[in-house]
Phi, psi and omega in degrees: 000355185299331184293346179277351182298135180067017177254154179262121178234127179249129172242115184233160175082011182305134196243146168253068192306120177059015180270337184229130182294344181300333183286357180252005173271118195302314182296322180290310182296322180294316180295323183278306191275330183260296181293328178303319178299319180295315183296316181293320179298316179297320178294319182299326180295340181274354185271124184285333183252030183292128179259317183197149172244129178248122178250124179266115180251221174211145178298337187275012166296348178290343184076218185249042178291165173239166180090214182254124182263122186278161177273074182233148184280158173276147176253156183303129177086359182288140175237164181277332185255006178088357177295127180269161176107003177292116183227116186295324178295322177292323177297320179297317178297319180298317178299311184294318180294320179295316178296319180296319179296316180297316182297316181295334179272000179072031181297147177287164179296325179297318179293319179298314180300313180297317181297317180291327174295315180294321180294317180299315181294320178300314181292321179297312183292331177302323183255008172100004177266147186282338180205172184294320185301305183290331177296312181289329174295317179297319178295326175299319177295322179298318179299318180298316179300322185282324191249358189293336181056233183258019179290135171295113190237126179237133176244123177261126178241089177283155174274222179283116185273126183241186185297159185296147178278316181226311191250146356291342171198155184299135172089001181290136178208146180253099181080173179263138184227139174047255187287344183300325178299322178292315179299313182294315179301319178292314182297329178276000179078011184265349182239115181260002177220156177241118181283062183222154171262118185297343181267351180283156184279130175256093185268102183235161178208130178298147186301320182292333176290328176292315179299316181295325175298316179300315181299319182287327177294321176300313183298310183293311185285327176293325180291321180292321174062038178224156181303141179201167174210085190246136176256135177237114170279129179239100184201196184233349190297331183276330186250331184210067191293133175238145178243165183293337173297325176295315179300316179301315181295316180299317182296313180302313182292317183298311187282349170279315180286322184229067185295142170288164183242146179283178182298333178272008175089358181279144179293134180275122180272137178238148178252188178278119185282150174280141177237173187224151180275336182199176182291330180298313180293326178294312180298320178301316180297317181294323179293310183294316187278326189232314186299313180297321178297317180297321178295321176296318178299321180296316179296314179297321179297318179294319181293331181261025176056043176060040183295325178240044180301320182296319179295316179298314181300320181296313181290323179293323178296318179295317180297312180298323179295314180299313183295323180291318180293318181294319178298322181292316186266359185313312183299341184257338180277341180235038188279137187245000187252164170241154182256118173301136181228039180303315179296319180293321178295324176296324177294319179299322184298335180285344181258346185294145178061035177216172178296334181296326183298323180283321184282316184243056183292136172207033180261110183291346181293342180281350186272128168268110191297322179297313179298320181300312182286323182289318191247355181234296191289307182295314174301325179295320177300314181298323186274321189246338189254325185277128180245000000 
């Protein structure tokens, strides 16, 4: 690694994928994920000793495609559904004009946030992306393709990033992300169903393997020292595929053998959760099981002069939270594709049979998923993520 000394390396776009709702507010996501890529790239061009720029995106810029998704870059103006007219400058104008209108009308911050969330989702779906986050990430990639010139450019596209496999220690995670809300809800006995299709692919990768991939791309491309534009998918579906049915089985077995405990110290009992093949069956279940009951409670509460308003509000809040989370994570809970990782596998081959393989490991085939969830990820959630 000595040859990197006194060299300029830029790593941009590092993501807290689906971990923070702020990434679904259009002006914030657009400024960070789209314009942020442009600003860093422009700054990088001013550096005389620049060796490589690494941009961290997400594999889910692919949207909800099926089959095998290739490691290919996005071009400016490209959409997922064939809709023409995607123009990043026009998107920026739309964001600015919407904010100006809201501000001039004296809108509250809550109203501004809600409006920008709705606008982002509307614009994303117009061009075929499922949410604001991946839409703005995709536009960031488009800017890179358009403006990179002769800069050595690498784009890292991780799948669902989970707790660390080894470093800095097994199971470390910052907050709960994506599927973690489901695991924790089930382990606490609050979730009797899993909004997942057991046949869908659960493409995950431990965080330290993502970091090691970044380090190795820097090492290889800085050493080559020539212009490039390479995409690296960092996931497990191609080499060590896991499905949501496996996760369901691991969760059931784990929480029976090692139940979490309630505040009074009693073991929390969990049953076999119900699962769904698609969002239609999930929504039908929620209407029959919960929505109709809530509507009945609302009528009764009104007739009794809001006698049990607090109870109704509590149940309504839980219902809304579940529906919001499932809507947010839908593209990943019912995912049907695998990510080609030919470029990443080629990168792995450079470390095999050397000291680098042990130090900068990023091969998902070494992971035993049951052992990972039993002894690393779920204990890590309990120790580092649950507050």
